[in-house]
Residue, then its C-alpha position, 0 to 999 in steps of 0.5 A: m731358594n733363589t735360583d737367579p744367578m744375578a740375585e746378589f748383583k740385584s740386591k746391590q743394585r737395590e741398595t745403590w739406588a736407595l742411596g742419596n736422594f734420587g727424587d731430587m733428580a726428577v726435576f731434570t727427568t720430568a721433561v724427558a718423561g713428557h717427551l717419552v709419553r708423547f713419543a709413545k702416543v699414550s692415550g686414554g684407556q690404555a693399560v700401561l706398564d712403566v718398567g724401572t719407574g724410579t720416582g714415577v715421573v713417566a707413570i704419573t705423566a701417562c696417568r695424566m693422559g688417561a691411561k691405566v698405569t702400573g709402575l714397577d721398580l726394584t727399589p722400594e725407597l724409589l717407589a715410596q718417592a713415586r707414590e708421594g709424587a703421584k699423590v702430590a700430582g693428584h693421581d692416586d690411582i696408579v698401581w705400584h709394584e716392587g719387582d724385577v724387569e727380568a721376572l715381571p710379576f704379570p701374565d702374558a699379553c696384559f698391557d697395551l704399552v710398556l715404557s721405560q725411562f732410563g730403567h730397564m737399561f740397568a738390568p744385568r741381562p738385557e736379553v732376559a729383560v726385553t723378553e719379559m717386556l715383550r711377553v707382557l705386551n699385547p700383540g700389536g702393542m707398543i714398547a717404548f723407552a729412553t736410554w743413554p747413548g754411550e757417546q753422550l754425557i751420561g753414557r760416558q759418566f757410567s763408562l767412567i764409573a765402570k772403569y773405576v769400579p768394574p761391574p761383575q763378570g757377565v753384567a752388560s753395560p747399560v749404555q749399550w741400550g743407547d746404540v741403535g744397532i744393539v737395540r735393533q738386535r735385541l728387539g729382534d724379529g719380535v717387533t716391527h715399525l722400529h723408530y728412533e728419536r733423540g732429545i736434549m736434557q738441559i741441566p743448569a749448573l755453575s760449573p762441572r764440579h757443581l753438577r758432579l757434587f750434586q750427582e755425588a750427593k743425589a744419584g745412587p751410582f755416584v754415591r756408591t762410586v765415592q764410597a768404593l773409592q774413598h779408601d784410595p784418595a788418589k784414585l777418587e781424585a782421578w775419577r773426579n778429574e775425569m768426570d769434570e773434564v767430561l762434564s765441561e764438554y757439555m756445559h755452555d752458558n751455565v747449562v749442561r746439554h746432552e742427548y738421550l735416545l728414544t726408541r719405539a716399536i710394535k710387537v708382532 
C-alpha cells in the first residue's frame, strides 16, 4: 500500500514529463549543466548523485570530469533518453535509477556531492526533498543546484501555467526555489558556506510565438497545459497571448536571454 499523500500527483508528474520530447530541450540545458558542474567543483573520484537527472546532461558532464555518477529521475522515458545520451557521449558507466527525490533509494551519507538542475525544484514537498538530498550526502559534502527565479522568464512561465491550470492544494510552487531567502530557509542549519551565482541561458528563436510553439511541442508541462485548456479555446488563447507577451520581454536579436540561479552549500 502506497502511503505517500502525493502519490497521485507524482504519477501525473511522471506522465507529464513523458509528453512531448524533452530530449530536444537538451540543446539549451547542456551549457547550463557545464556551468553547474564547474560551480559545484566536480572532480575525479567523487561519488556524485544527480537528482531529477532528466535527459542526463549534468550526470554525463560530471562523469566526463572523472566522477562516479548516479543519475535518478521519476520518469522512465527521460531516463531512456539519458542512457542514450550517455552512450553517444561515451559514458556507459553512469548508474541510472528510477526514483523519487522525496524517498531516495540510497543509504545515509553515501555521496560526496548531490546535484540537481531544474529537477528537485518540482518535488511537491520541498522540505522532504531537501531532507532526503542532505541525508544521502556525506558530512562535509556539497549540495549544488540550478533553479528558475520567479521573476525571470521560465519562472514567470511556470507561474502562468499554475494560473491557468492550478496545482493541487499543498503542492509548493517550483519557482520558490529561485528565491535566495527561501533557499536559505529550506537548507537551514544543516549547511554552511552557502553561495549563489547567476547565469544566462540563451535560446535562439524567430519570434515569441516560434519559441512558445516549440515549448508546446517538446516540454511536458507545456504540452499538458495545452491539453488541459483545449476544451476552452478562449482560455487557451488567453494563456498563449500572456506567454507571448512575457517571451517578448526577453527576446533581442533573435535570442531569448534569461537568468537561472545556482546555489551551493556544504553539509555540516
